[in-house]
N, C-alpha and C positions, 0 to 999 in steps of 0.2 A: 699773458705776460709777453711783452714785445721781445723779439729776438735782437741780440746785439750784433754789431758788426764783427766780422772776422778780420783779424790783423794779419797782414802779409808783410814780409820784409824782402826787399829787392835791392841787391847791389848791382847797379847798372854801370857799364863802362861804355862810353860813347866816343867813337872816332868818326866825326862828321866832316868829311873832306869838302862837301859842298859849302859849308859855312866856316871852315877852319876852326871847329870847336872840338876840343879833346878834353874830356873830363870824366870823373867818376862821381856818381851820386848814390847815396844810401837812402833809399826810400822806405817809408812806412806807409802802407796802403791799408785803409780801412775799407773792407768790402762790405757794402750794404747787404743785408739779408736777401734782398730781391735781385742783387747783381750777380750775373753769371761770370764764370772764369773768362769767357770770351770777352766780355765787356771790360773787365778789370785789366786784362792783358792789352786790350786796345788803348786803355788809358795810359798804361806804361809805355806803349809804342808811341803814342801821341806826345808824351813827355819827352821821350828820347829824340823824336824828330824835331822838337822845338826847344831842346834843352838850353837852359840859361840859369845863371846863379839866382836870378830873381823869379824864376818860374815855380809856381806852387800848385799843389792839388787843393781844391776847395772842399766844401762839405758834400759836393756832388749831388747825388740823388736826394740827399736830406735837405737841400736848400734850393728852392725853385728860382731864386733870383741870382744865382751864381752859376758860372759855367763849371765844367769838370776840372779845368786847369786854367790858371791865369797868370799874367805877369803885370805887375803894377809898378809905377815909378814911386819916388820918394814922397810925392804929394798926393798919392792915392789914385791917380788917373790909371785907368785900365789900358795898358798898351796892347795886350794880346788876350783874347777870349777864345778858349778852345772848347768846342762842343763835340759830343758823340751821338750817333744815332740818326734819327729821322725827325727832327723837330718841326713844328709847324711854322708858318710864315711869321706869326706874331712873335715867337721866341727869337727867330733869326733877326727880325727888325729891331727888337729890343737890344740884342747883342751888338748889332751894327751901330746903333745909336750910342751905346755905352763904351765901346772900345775902338781904338785906332785900327786894329786888325782883328778879324774873326776868321778862325779856321774850323771847319766842320769835317769830321771823319765819319762817313757813313759806312754801314756794313749791314749784312742781312740778306744778301743774295737778291732774289726776285723782289722782295719787299722794297729794297733800296731802289731798284730800277723803276718800280711803279711810283714810289715817292718822287723820284727825280723827274719823271715824265709829268707828274701833276704840278710840281712846284717850279720847274725850270724858268718859265717866263715871268714868274712873280718876283724873281730875284735880280732882275736887270738893274735896278736902281742902287744896289748895294756895291759900291766900288771897293769896299774894304773886306770883302768876303771871298774866301777860297774854300773849295769843297773837294775832298779826296774820297774816293770809294775804295774800300778794301774787300777783296773777293772772299766769299764764304769759305771756300776750301782752304784758303790761307789763314783766315781767322780761327777756323776749327783747329788747325795745327798749332797756332799760337796759343790757343786756350789749353791745349795739352801740355804746354810748357809751364803752366801755373803750378807753383808749389808754395807752401807757407813760407819757406825761406829759399830764395833763388838768387842766382848770379847770372846775369845776362850781359852779353856783349853785342853792341850795335855798331855796325860799320855802315856808314851812309855815304854813297857816292853816286853822282848823276841821278839823283832822286830814286835810287834803288837802295833798299835796306836789307842787310844780312843780319839776322839775329841768331846768336849761338847760345846754347846753355851747355851743360856738361854732357848731354846725350845726343843733341841733334843741332842741325843748322837749317835755317829757313830763309829763303829769299822772298822779299816782299816788294812789289812794284805797284804802289797805289795808282789807280786811274785818276787823272786830273779832270774833274768834271767842271771846275770853274776856278780860274786864277784871279786873284785880287788885281784890280787895276790901279791901286795906289800904294804899291810897296815902297 
């Protein structure tokens, strides 16, 4: 019998000084049985960093033709495609063809560095692609904040993120591996 997704509830409060975006979102996150707390919390972080009223989680790991998170306009065009992990060049190419802007959040320490070295030069033609790397020690702490019901506060300023829950505070400074050339 197949395992079912575990449902998490997250009330997130965002103060994004970089984009002048201030809002609260009540998120329901279905964590796939194969998904770790680390990956799920990175999904929430990616949502907070790009928050918008039209930003939505997709079926994620359950749908190979969809990103983790996307923003579409009223006619169904994909404005923003957000991926996590270390996708192959084919998946990145597909995303860049389907969306106006693609953001990839990599993580995994040494594995991410090896992936980046191998794929770096294959991505030159994608003007709408940005890649940010999250350090392993930071994502481990972020994973420790995962609870079935959680309240998280995100303060974003000068591309630095402070995440608070009821017990701790974490400062995240993603490495910018690649910035989109067509913002």
